[in-house]
C-alpha positions as CSV (number, residue, x, y, z in Angstrom):
1,X,-3.8,-96.8,67.9
2,X,-1.2,-98.4,66.0
3,X,-3.3,-99.7,63.5
4,X,-5.2,-96.7,62.8
5,X,-1.9,-94.9,62.2
6,X,-1.2,-97.8,59.8
7,X,-4.8,-97.7,58.0
8,X,-4.3,-93.8,57.6
9,X,-0.9,-94.2,55.6
10,X,-2.4,-97.1,53.6
11,X,-4.9,-94.9,52.8
12,X,-4.9,-93.6,48.8
13,X,-4.8,-89.7,49.1
14,X,-6.9,-88.3,47.1
15,X,-7.1,-84.0,46.2
16,X,-10.2,-81.9,45.9
17,X,-9.9,-81.9,42.5
18,X,-12.3,-79.3,41.9
19,X,-10.6,-76.7,44.7
20,X,-7.7,-77.3,42.6
21,X,-9.0,-76.6,39.7
22,X,-10.5,-73.7,40.8
23,X,-7.2,-72.2,42.2
24,X,-5.5,-73.1,38.9
25,X,-8.2,-71.1,37.2
26,X,-7.5,-68.0,39.5
27,X,-3.5,-68.1,39.9
28,X,-3.1,-68.3,36.2
29,X,-5.2,-65.4,35.8
30,X,-7.9,-66.9,33.5
31,X,-11.0,-66.0,35.9
32,X,-11.8,-64.3,39.2
33,X,-12.8,-67.3,42.2
34,X,-16.4,-66.6,42.1
35,X,-16.0,-66.8,38.1
36,X,-14.2,-70.3,38.1
37,X,-16.0,-71.7,40.8
38,X,-19.3,-71.0,38.8
39,X,-18.0,-71.9,35.8
40,X,-16.5,-75.9,37.0
41,X,-20.3,-76.3,38.8
42,X,-21.8,-75.2,35.3
43,X,-19.7,-77.4,33.3
44,X,-18.9,-80.2,35.4
45,X,-22.4,-81.3,37.0
46,X,-25.6,-81.1,35.6
47,X,-27.4,-82.7,32.4
48,X,-25.7,-84.6,29.8
49,X,-24.9,-83.7,26.7
50,X,-23.4,-80.3,28.2
51,X,-25.3,-77.6,26.6
52,X,-22.7,-75.0,26.9
53,X,-20.1,-76.8,24.9
54,X,-22.8,-77.5,21.9
55,X,-23.8,-73.8,21.3
56,X,-23.8,-73.2,17.4
57,X,-21.2,-70.3,18.3
58,X,-17.5,-70.8,18.7
59,X,-18.0,-74.3,20.0
60,X,-14.5,-75.4,19.1
61,X,-13.1,-72.6,21.2
62,X,-14.9,-73.0,23.7
63,X,-14.7,-76.9,24.0
64,X,-10.6,-76.8,23.6
65,X,-10.8,-74.0,26.2
66,X,-13.0,-76.4,28.8
67,X,-10.6,-79.9,27.9
68,X,-7.1,-77.5,28.6
69,X,-9.1,-76.1,31.9
70,X,-9.4,-79.5,33.0
71,X,-6.5,-81.4,31.9
72,X,-3.6,-79.1,32.2
73,X,-3.9,-78.1,36.2
74,X,-3.9,-82.3,36.6
75,X,-0.8,-82.6,34.1
76,X,0.8,-79.7,36.1
77,X,-0.1,-81.3,39.3
78,X,1.7,-85.0,38.1
79,X,4.9,-83.0,36.9
80,X,5.4,-81.4,40.1
81,X,5.0,-84.4,42.1
82,X,7.1,-86.2,39.7
83,X,10.3,-84.8,41.1
84,X,11.6,-84.2,37.6
85,X,13.8,-81.0,36.4
86,X,11.8,-77.8,36.9
87,X,12.7,-77.0,33.6
88,X,11.3,-80.0,31.8
89,X,7.7,-78.9,31.1
90,X,4.3,-81.0,30.2
91,X,2.1,-79.6,27.2
92,X,-1.7,-80.5,26.7
93,X,-2.6,-81.0,23.2
94,X,-6.3,-81.3,21.8
95,X,-7.9,-82.3,18.7
96,X,-11.2,-81.3,18.7
97,X,-14.1,-83.1,17.4
98,X,-18.0,-81.5,17.5
99,X,-19.4,-84.6,16.6
100,X,-17.2,-87.8,18.5
101,X,-14.5,-88.1,20.9
102,X,-12.1,-85.4,21.2
103,X,-8.3,-86.4,21.7
104,X,-6.5,-84.9,24.6
105,X,-2.4,-85.8,24.4
106,X,-0.3,-84.9,27.2
107,X,3.5,-84.7,26.3
108,X,6.4,-84.5,28.2
109,X,9.2,-82.1,27.0
110,X,12.3,-82.5,28.4
111,X,14.6,-79.5,28.2
112,X,17.8,-81.4,28.1
113,X,17.3,-83.2,24.9
114,X,14.6,-83.3,22.1
115,X,12.8,-86.6,23.1
116,X,9.0,-86.2,23.6
117,X,7.4,-88.8,25.4
118,X,3.5,-89.3,25.0
119,X,2.3,-89.7,28.6
120,X,-1.9,-89.6,28.3
121,X,-3.8,-90.1,25.1
122,X,-7.3,-89.4,26.1
123,X,-10.7,-89.7,23.9
124,X,-13.1,-87.6,25.6
125,X,-16.6,-86.3,24.4
126,X,-16.3,-82.9,25.7
127,X,-20.2,-82.5,26.3
128,X,-20.7,-86.0,28.0
129,X,-17.9,-85.0,30.8
130,X,-20.7,-84.2,32.9
131,X,-20.4,-85.7,36.7
132,X,-23.5,-86.6,39.0
133,X,-21.5,-85.6,42.1
134,X,-18.1,-83.7,43.3
135,X,-16.7,-87.8,44.5
136,X,-17.5,-89.2,40.6
137,X,-15.4,-86.0,39.3
138,X,-12.5,-86.3,41.9
139,X,-12.2,-90.0,40.9
140,X,-12.2,-89.1,37.5
141,X,-9.7,-86.5,38.0
142,X,-7.2,-89.1,40.3
143,X,-7.5,-91.5,37.8
144,X,-6.0,-89.2,34.8
145,X,-3.5,-87.8,37.5
146,X,-2.1,-91.5,38.4
147,X,-2.0,-92.0,34.8
148,X,0.0,-89.2,34.0
149,X,2.4,-89.5,37.4
150,X,3.2,-93.3,36.8
151,X,4.2,-92.4,32.9
152,X,6.5,-89.3,33.9
153,X,7.9,-91.9,36.9
154,X,8.4,-94.7,34.1
155,X,10.1,-91.6,32.2
156,X,12.8,-90.9,34.8
157,X,13.2,-94.2,35.4
158,X,14.0,-94.7,32.0
159,X,16.4,-91.7,31.7
160,X,18.3,-92.1,34.4
161,X,19.2,-95.8,33.3
162,X,20.1,-94.1,29.9
163,X,22.6,-91.6,31.9
164,X,24.1,-94.9,33.8
165,X,24.6,-96.5,30.7
166,X,26.6,-93.6,29.1
167,X,28.4,-93.4,32.2
168,X,29.6,-97.0,31.6
């Protein structure tokens, strides 16, 4: 019995990121539940390139919304789990390209001082962010979450070291 308990504790925790994103869309008031589920299903699974992001009308806005809807909840989850002050923020910036890689930047904005930290720079062809199944999407989202979370942890350690140096 002890071996099973140990095995359970060492297994890496992974969220159901699709459900998490759906809940984030609903609680932020962006979409009702049924629309959020449909939006994520239609945009995350299917054929490459995603035809919904390559439409001739407002492709820039649709792509920017899509990337924000994917990355913002992941960044907020990492911020919440990092136990940094609740007054500090993370912000997702996008530089949209309709012909190549768009850039997604996640930046840490501490309230205490004005030193921003780049946590993640992710090149993404939005129309190619299409996954074969939920597991492949969850693995993609989990890797972004872990990158942001580890960068926040390094930021926290650096800030604590700087505070100690000013005291001494």
